[in-house]
N, C-alpha and C positions, 0 to 999 in steps of 0.2 A: 500799655499804650501811654503815649505822652500827653494825649488830650484828656478831656473829662477829669480835670483836677478836682480838688476837694470841694470848691465852691461852684464849680461849673460842670456838674455831672451830666447835664443835658446838652452840652455843647461839644460836638465832635468836630475835628479838623477836616478840612477838605482833602488834604494829602495825608495818608496814614504814616505815622512815625512811631517807632518803638522806643520806650524809655530804657534807660540803662539798667534799671533794677525793678523787681516786682514791687508794686504798691498794694497795701492791704487796707481794707476799710469795712465798716459795719454800717449797713443802712436799714432804716425802718420805713416800710412802704405801706401806705394806706390804699386800699382797693375796695371797690364795690363788689357785692356778690348777690344782691337782690334789689328789688324795687326799681327805681328810675335810673340807676347807674349815673352818678355824677360825671359830667363831661371832663372835669379837671382831675379825675382819678383814672388810673393809679398815679400816685405822686410820692416821691421820696421826701418825706417831711423832716427827717432828721438822719444825719449820718456823721460818722466820726472816723478819722483815719487811725489805723492801728500801727503800732511800731513793728510788729512781726506777724507772720502767719500763725505762729503758736498762740499768740494772744488772741487773734481773731477766732481761731477754732475753739479755744477754751471758753471764751465769752459766749460764742454762739451756742456751744453745747450746753452751757449753763442755762441759757434762756430756754432752749427747747426741752431740756430735761425738767425744768420747772413747769413748763406748759404741759408736758406729758404726765407729770404727777397729778395734775388737776383734771386730766381727762378720764372719763370712764374707761375701764378696760375694754379693749376691742373684743368683738365676738370671736369665739374659738372657731378654727377652721380645721376640717379633717380632709385628708386626701388619701384615696385608695391607691395602694402600691402593690405590685406583684410581690409574692412572698420572697422570692430570691433577692429582689431589690431591697426589700425591707431589712432582711438579715444582713445584707451587704453594707447598708448604711449604718445600722444600729447594732454594732458588735458588742457593746457593753450591756449594762443592765437597763431595763426599761420596764415601766409599770403597765399592767394590763387593765383596761377599762372596758366593762361590759356595755355593749350597745344593743338595745332591744328593738326589734321591728315587729309591729303587729301585722297580722295577716291582712292582706289587701292594702297595706300602706307602704310607701317608700320612705317614710320619715322615721328616723331612729331616735330612741329615747335613752338618756343617760342619767343616772341618779346624781343629784347635785353634789353630794358629799364626795363622790369619786373624782370630781374635777375641781374641787374647791381650791386646790393649790395652783392648778393650771390657770384658773380664772384671774388669779392675782399677778400672773406673770406679764411683763411688758417687754416688747421687742427691744433689742439693743438699737442704739442710734446708728443710722446709715446716712452716708453723704450722697447728695445729688449735685453734680456739677453741670451747670448749663453753659453751653457755648453758643452765643448768638450768631446772627448772620451779618451780611454786608449792610453798611449804612445804618448802624445801630449804635446810639450813644449808651453810656453806662446807665443813666437813669431809666431809659426805655427798657433795657435788658432786665434791670431789677424789677421794674413794674410788671413786665410780662411773667416773670417767675412768681411774683406775689399774686397776680391775678389768677394764674393757674392753680396755685396752692389754695387760695380762698374759694374760688368757684368750684374746684374739683374736690374740696374737702380732703386734702392730702393728709394722711395720718401723721401725727406729731413726731414720730420717730425718724422721719425723713428730714434731714437738715440741709437746706439749700445753700449752694455757693454759685457765684457767677465768675467764670474765667473770661475776662474781657480783653480783646485785642483791638487795635486801631482799625475800625471798620470802614473808614473813608466816607465818601459821600456819593451823590448820584453820578458824577463824572469820573470817579476814580475807582471803578469796579476792578479793573485789571491791576492797578497799583496795589490795592488792598490784598488781592489774592496772591500777588507776587511776594508779599512779605510774610505769608503764613509760616514758612519754614523758620523764620527768625525767632519764633516763640517756642520752639520745641524744648529748649533747655529750661525755660521758665515754667512751662506746663509740667515738665517732669519734676522740677523742684516743688511745685505746688502739690502734686500728687504724693510726693514723698512726705510732705508735711501732714497731709490727710492720713497717710498710712500709720502715723504715730498715734492717731486717735480713733480711727475707724478700721474695721476689717472689711466692710461691705461698701461698695460705691456704685452709683448709677450715673451714667453719662447721658445727657439729653442735649441734642444739637438741633438747631434750626437753620434752614437754608444753607448759606456758605459755611456755617459751623461744621457741617458734615465734611466738606473738603478740608477745612482746617484740621479736623481730627484725623482724617486719612493721611494728610500730608505729614503730620507729626507722629504718626503711629510708630515708625521705626525708632524714634527717640524715646517713647514712653512704654513700649511693649513690655519690657521686663519689670515694670512697676506692678504688674498684675500676675496673680497666680495662674497656673493652668486650670482649666475647667475640669470638673470631676470626670467627665467622659474621656478626657485625654490621659488620665492616669489609671483608669479602671479597665477591666476586661470588657470586651464588647460582645453582647449577645443580641442579635437582631431579632426582633419580634415579627409576628405575622403581618402587622400593619406597616412595617417599614421603619418603625421607630427603634431606637436602641433600647432594649428591654431593661438594661441595667443603668442607663444614664439617667441621672437626676439633674434637673435644671438648677435647683437650689442646693448649696453645699451647707450641711449642718455644721455648726461651730465645732462640735466634738470630733468631726470626721476630717478636719483640716490637718494637713501634714505639718510636721515640726519645721521643715524648711520653708514653709509659707509664712512664718512669723515675720512681721514687718513689711508685708506686701498686701496689696489690696486685692479683693476678689471682685471682679467686674460682673456684678449681678445682671445688669441690663444695659444694653446700648440701644438707645432709641433716637431715631432721626426723623424730624418733622420737615416735610417738604424739602428734602435734601437737594441742594444745588451742587451736585457733583457728578462727573461723568460716570455712566454705568460701567464702563470698562475699568476705571480706577477702583470702583467699589468691588467689582468682580475679581480684580487682581489682589486686593489686600484683605478682603473678607475671610478667605481661608485661614490666614494667619491670625486674624482677630478672633475668629470663632474657636480657635484652640484655647483662648483665654476668656472670652465673653460667654456667659452662660446662655444669654438670649439676645437676639438682634431683632429689632422691629423697625420697619420703615413705613411712615405714613405718607403715601404718595397720592398725587392728584393729577390726573391726566389733563385737566383743564386749567392748570396753574398758569396764569398769564405771565407772571414774573419769570418763571422757568422757561416759558416759551421764548421770551425775549433774550434770556440768557443763552439759550441754544442758538438763536439767530446771531447774536453777537459773537459767540464762540466760532460759529461757522464762517462768518465774515473774516474774523481774525485768522482762521486757518487758511482762508483763501489769500489774504494779504501776505502771509508768511510763506507762501508757495507750497502749502501742503494740500491744496485743493479745497473746494467748498463742499465739504462732506457734512452730512447730518450727524451730529454727535448726541446720541440719546443720553438723557439725564436720569439718574435714579429716581428723582422726585416726580417725574412724569410717567414713569413706567409702573404698571401694575402687573408685571410679569412675575410668576412664581420663581422663587429661588430656594433651592433645597441644599441643606448641608447634611451629609450622611456620616460625618466623622472623619472623612478622608478627603473629599473634594466637594466643590460647589457646583451645583447643576441648575440649569435653567429649565423652566416649564414653558408651556404655551401661554402667551398673553391673551387673557380673556376679560380684559377690563370693560366696564360699562361706561359709556359716554352719557352725559346728561341729556335728558329728553324733556322738552317742554310741552308735550302732548301725550295723551294716553293712546298710543298706537299699538293696538293688539295685533296688527298685521305682521309685526316683526317677530318672527319665530325662530330665526336662525341662531345658532350658538347655544351654549349652556344657559340654563335658567337658574336664578338665585331664588330659592323658595324658603318660606318660613311658615310658622303656624302648623296646624294639624296635617296639612299635605306634606310639609317638610318632615314632620315627625314620622309619618307613615313611610315616606320614602327612605328615611334613615334606618327604619326597622328592616326594610327589604334589602337595601343596599347602603350600608353604613359608609358615610364619607371617609375617605382616607387622607392622611397627611403624609406625603412622602418625606424621606429624610428622617432626621432624629427629632423633629419638632422644635428645634431651637431657633428657627427663623419664621417670622410672621410678616406679611405684607398687608397693610391696611389701606384699602381703596377709599379715598375721601372724595372721589370725583363727583358724587351725587349729593354731597352736603350743600344745603341751601341757606340754612339759618345762620345769621350773624357772619355772613361771608361778604367781603367787598369784591369789587370788580376783578381785581388781579388774583384773588383766591390764593393768597400766599401767607397772610399773617393772622389767620383766624383761630389758631390752635388754642389760645388762651381765653376765647370768648364763646365759641361753640360748645354748649354744655355736653353734648355727646362726646366730642373729642377730648375735652378737658377731663371728664370723668373717666374716660377710657384710659388716658395716660396715667391718671392717678391710681386706677385699679391695677394697671400693669406694674407701676413702680412701687406704690405703697402697699398693695396687697399681693403682689407677685402672681397675678392671675394670667394664665396663658390665654391667647385669643380664642381657642375653642370653648373656654370656660367663661368668657365674658358675654353675658346674655344679650347685650345690645348689638352684637356682631352676628353676621350671617356668612357662612362659608361659601365660596365660589366652587361649585362642583367638587372635584377631588384634589384641589390644589391647596396651597397655604395662603391664599388671598382671601381677605374678609372685607365685607362692606357693612356699613351701619344700617340698622333697621330703622328707617326714617322715611316718611312720605315726603315728596317734593313740596316746596313752598307754594306752588301754584294750585295745589288741592286745598279747597276751602270748606268743602262740605261732603 
């Protein structure tokens, strides 16, 4: 972007304009994470321009590795795998660790000396690339990433980057979107720089950043390796998931021809302002390379409502008829990927209610607690497809949400922590305890009472 220069990171131009070459910089952001939350934070207190992308990555890596060295080792995590999958992933030597379960308990015990080496291990650094939305200056984008990291306690091995384009202003929405394709070569160049220092990358988009990513996907697709399920044999399990597919690719199982390429571990879109049809058309190709796709959607998003209205009016003006154009960010419709094609489910989203109306009994119920546990024992919820797509329904979130319901992802603690668990700890939606599954689909809601309940 040609605006938001070194000393004016908070000033974006009315009309979006692309610079001739990529600019690189390193910024330090101060953000609140507890107490009264100062109104002047987050703020970029110090920033410096870097001569090249290599210098930027090396300096940022040095800072985060130093921080990681002072952090206590994270808790070890165990995941249960089918035996065939385990042997398919780990073809070399591996150590056996005894886990003991006492009768009547579901808690396993491991002797400390058997995992002393594993406790000292620290995860390798992984890059996170944030692509902001429309009408967003560089200082605001940096502040939102910093607020997310501080409030969600993102693990220190996740190294954040912001890829910023000229986002325009209130009256130049269509002009900004029309220039998205101009940045494809620059985004590709940036990803190639990251590939020299990282093997794993996470991409996080907000609002129009989703359309920016989809628009430039043909340009950047071959920067990423194929996902594991695309190169391994497929054995479909009883629950519809691919029994051999693993979402996370172990370092030693990477192919030799993957060297110098990035592994797209997660693609996460927050309130995505992109046509549902565009996402449906491009996601099959993306999911052949991305290990996991998550969309945080809000059917009550006011900004996306007006985006849909403006798109409809533009369609009418251009002679294509005034047709309703559904947006991915307002849809809580299940999407399933079975390894071959993308399939739709039935939309069962919950609208916000401001009264306790027990008379509404139609449609599927979202249950939690003992009743939900009993129900799951009798009829265990299923997730069609291979489990690589999650839709998170944010329509009922009330805390720290403004009237338009569009820019709360870095302030609502449930959403912030959920994003950090997804990216930092690589937890799938069914394993994140704050989420509740909608019936037998891959749509999840937050376990949270509405704000009007006081006692």
